[in-house]
C-alpha positions in Angstrom: -13.9 35.6 -45.9 -16.2 38.5 -44.9 -16.8 39.1 -41.2 -18.9 41.7 -39.5 -18.6 41.7 -35.7 -20.9 43.8 -33.6 -20.2 44.8 -30.0 -21.4 47.3 -27.4 -24.8 45.9 -26.7 -26.2 45.4 -23.2 -28.7 46.3 -20.6 -29.5 50.0 -20.1 -32.1 52.0 -18.3 -34.6 54.2 -20.2 -33.0 57.5 -21.0 -29.6 55.9 -21.1 -27.0 55.6 -23.9 -25.1 52.9 -25.7 -22.6 52.9 -28.5 -22.5 49.9 -30.8 -19.6 49.1 -33.0 -19.3 46.9 -36.1 -15.8 45.8 -37.2 -15.6 44.6 -40.8 -13.0 42.5 -42.5 -12.7 40.8 -45.9 -14.3 43.7 -47.8 -13.2 47.0 -49.1 -15.1 48.9 -46.4 -15.1 52.3 -47.9 -17.1 51.3 -51.0 -19.9 49.5 -49.1 -23.1 51.0 -47.8 -23.2 50.2 -44.1 -26.3 49.9 -42.0 -27.8 49.0 -38.7 -31.0 47.0 -38.5 -32.8 45.6 -35.5 -35.3 42.9 -34.7 -37.5 43.6 -31.7 -39.2 40.6 -30.0 -42.1 39.4 -32.1 -41.4 41.8 -35.0 -39.6 41.7 -38.3 -36.1 43.1 -38.8 -36.3 46.8 -39.6 -33.9 49.5 -40.8 -32.4 51.7 -38.0 -29.8 53.7 -39.9 -27.6 53.6 -43.0 -24.3 55.3 -43.9 -23.6 55.1 -47.6 -20.3 54.9 -49.3 -21.0 58.5 -50.5 -21.2 59.6 -46.9 -25.0 60.2 -46.7 -27.0 59.0 -43.8 -30.6 57.8 -43.4 -32.5 57.1 -40.2 -35.8 55.4 -39.3 -38.3 58.0 -38.1 -38.4 56.3 -34.7 -34.7 57.1 -34.0 -34.2 60.5 -35.6 -32.7 62.9 -33.2 -31.7 60.2 -30.8 -29.3 57.9 -32.7 -26.3 58.8 -34.8 -24.6 56.5 -37.3 -20.9 57.1 -38.2 -18.1 55.2 -39.9 -14.3 55.2 -39.8 -13.0 54.0 -43.1 -9.5 53.9 -41.8 -10.5 51.4 -39.1 -13.1 49.5 -41.2 -15.6 50.2 -38.4 -19.1 51.6 -38.2 -20.7 52.9 -35.1 -24.2 53.6 -33.7 -24.5 56.1 -30.9 -27.8 55.6 -29.2 -29.1 58.2 -26.8 -32.3 58.7 -24.9 -33.0 55.0 -25.2 -36.6 53.8 -24.9 -37.9 50.3 -24.0 -39.2 50.0 -27.6 -35.5 50.2 -28.8 -35.0 46.8 -27.3 -34.0 44.2 -29.8 -31.1 42.5 -31.5 -29.1 45.0 -33.6 -27.4 43.7 -36.7 -24.7 45.2 -38.8 -25.1 45.1 -42.6 -22.7 45.7 -45.5 -24.2 46.1 -48.9 -22.7 46.7 -52.4 -25.7 46.8 -54.8 -23.7 46.9 -58.0 -22.0 43.6 -57.0 -25.1 42.1 -55.4 -23.1 41.7 -52.2 -25.0 41.7 -48.9 -23.4 40.6 -45.6 -24.8 40.4 -42.1 -23.2 40.2 -38.6 -24.4 37.9 -35.9 -26.1 40.7 -33.9 -25.8 42.2 -30.5 -28.6 42.4 -27.9 -29.8 45.7 -26.6 -32.2 45.7 -23.8 -33.7 48.9 -22.4 -35.4 48.3 -19.1 -35.7 49.7 -15.6 
């Protein structure tokens, strides 16, 4: 059974930092493209950052230079370091594991991030 468990969300003031984690089980982590998505209040879910199995990274323009995605294949864990947080970063952050060739697409339950003074 595949499980993706996010942690690290919370309430932070503008300009602050948070580090999200996504612990995966039930998949061969190293061969999956791993991503972070978020859903802001009243908006559709959007891509934040992706780390591919080939170790390339992609970021949404809105987070470039502030967020950093990383993964530890020995721990089956992905991270999102979020710095210089803004109120518009508020939302539920979801972990995603995707293996296109196998048509596999898994999601975590999400973790809430609130940026507010």
